[in-house]
C-alpha positions in Angstrom: 7.8 -19.1 28.0 7.8 -17.4 24.5 4.4 -18.9 23.5 2.7 -17.8 26.7 4.1 -14.3 26.3 3.1 -14.2 22.6 -0.4 -15.4 23.4 -0.8 -12.9 26.2 0.3 -10.1 23.9 -2.0 -11.3 21.1 -4.9 -11.4 23.5 -4.2 -7.8 24.7 -4.0 -6.6 21.1 -7.3 -8.4 20.2 -9.0 -6.8 23.2 -7.5 -3.4 22.5 -8.9 -3.7 18.9 -12.3 -4.6 20.3 -12.2 -8.1 18.8 -13.1 -9.8 22.1 -12.6 -13.4 23.3 -13.9 -15.1 20.1 -10.6 -14.7 18.4 -8.3 -15.1 21.4 -7.6 -18.7 20.6 -6.4 -17.7 17.2 -2.8 -16.9 16.6 -2.3 -13.5 15.1 -0.2 -13.6 11.9 2.8 -11.2 11.5 1.5 -7.8 10.7 1.8 -6.7 7.1 3.9 -3.6 6.8 1.5 -0.6 6.6 3.0 0.7 3.4 5.6 -0.1 0.6 7.7 2.6 -0.9 8.5 1.8 -4.5 10.0 3.4 -7.6 9.3 2.2 -11.1 12.3 1.5 -13.3 12.1 1.3 -17.1 13.6 -1.8 -18.6 14.6 0.0 -21.8 14.9 3.8 -22.5 14.3 5.0 -26.1 17.3 6.7 -27.6 17.3 10.4 -26.8 15.1 10.1 -23.7 16.0 10.0 -20.0 14.1 8.1 -17.4 12.4 10.0 -14.6 10.6 8.4 -11.7 9.7 9.3 -8.1 9.4 7.2 -5.0 5.8 6.4 -4.4 4.2 5.2 -1.1 1.5 2.5 -1.5 -0.6 1.8 1.6 -1.7 -1.6 2.7 -5.1 -2.3 1.2 -6.0 -5.9 2.2 -4.8 -9.3 3.2 -5.5 -12.4 1.3 -4.3 -16.0 1.2 -2.7 -18.1 -1.6 -1.2 -21.5 -2.1 2.5 -21.4 -3.0 1.7 -23.5 -6.1 -0.9 -21.0 -7.4 -0.6 -17.2 -7.8 -4.4 -16.6 -7.5 -6.0 -15.6 -4.2 -8.0 -18.3 -2.4 -11.7 -17.4 -2.4 -13.0 -16.7 1.1 -15.5 -19.3 2.5 -17.3 -16.7 4.5 -17.8 -12.9 4.7 -19.6 -10.6 7.1 -19.6 -7.0 8.2 -18.7 -6.5 11.9 -18.1 -3.1 13.6 -17.6 -1.4 10.3 -15.1 -3.9 9.0 -15.3 -6.7 6.5 -14.4 -10.0 8.1 -13.3 -12.7 5.6 -12.7 -16.3 6.6 -11.0 -19.2 4.8 -11.3 -22.9 5.8 -7.8 -24.1 5.1 -7.6 -27.5 6.8 -5.3 -29.8 4.8 -4.0 -27.2 2.4 -0.3 -27.3 1.8 1.9 -24.3 1.1 -0.5 -21.7 2.5 0.8 -18.1 2.3 -0.4 -14.8 3.8 -0.4 -12.1 1.1 -0.2 -8.4 1.8 -1.8 -6.4 -1.0 -1.1 -2.7 -1.5 -3.0 0.0 -3.2 -2.1 1.1 -6.7 0.6 -1.5 -7.4 1.0 -5.1 -8.4 3.7 -5.5 -5.8 2.7 -7.8 -2.9 4.5 -9.3 0.1 4.0 -13.0 0.9 4.8 -15.1 3.9 4.2 -18.8 4.7 1.6 -19.7 7.2 2.4 -22.4 9.7 1.2 -25.9 8.8 -1.7 -27.4 10.7 -4.0 -24.4 10.7 -7.7 -25.0 10.0 -9.1 -21.6 9.6 -7.9 -18.1 8.8 -9.6 -14.7 9.2 -8.8 -11.3 7.9 -10.3 -8.0 8.9 -10.2 -5.0 6.6 -12.2 -1.9 5.8 -15.8 -2.6 4.7 -15.3 -0.5 1.5 -12.2 -1.0 -0.7 -9.8 1.9 -0.6 -11.0 3.0 2.9 -8.3 3.3 5.5 -8.6 1.1 8.6 -7.3 -1.8 10.6 -6.0 -4.7 8.5 -5.4 -7.8 10.6 -5.3 -11.6 10.1 -5.1 -14.6 12.3 -5.2 -18.4 11.8 -6.0 -21.2 14.2 
């Protein structure tokens, strides 16, 4: 029941995004939130000073993958430009503790989420040029 509905919805989204049948077998990963709203906090304020900070919105810049045991991004195994977007691919068969990482502009803050075990390949689509707005999407199969 739920899997069929999720797969149908994923297929509709893929077609609506113009991604066609090639990725229909892939399971779309949960979407990264399009933005984070953060406020910096000072750990120590010098005597005689008052802290001042504003809430700042940081938009989603890219998606990457990491292993839970290592903070560094996995290097993509493939990269191509398709329909004005950069398509990155990772061969992840046999990797344990794989995480999807949502990376935001102008901040070190990221969001991470585990990827289901047993996936063999992941792809991410993002703007061809860094800093350009656009669809950011990832799927694994």
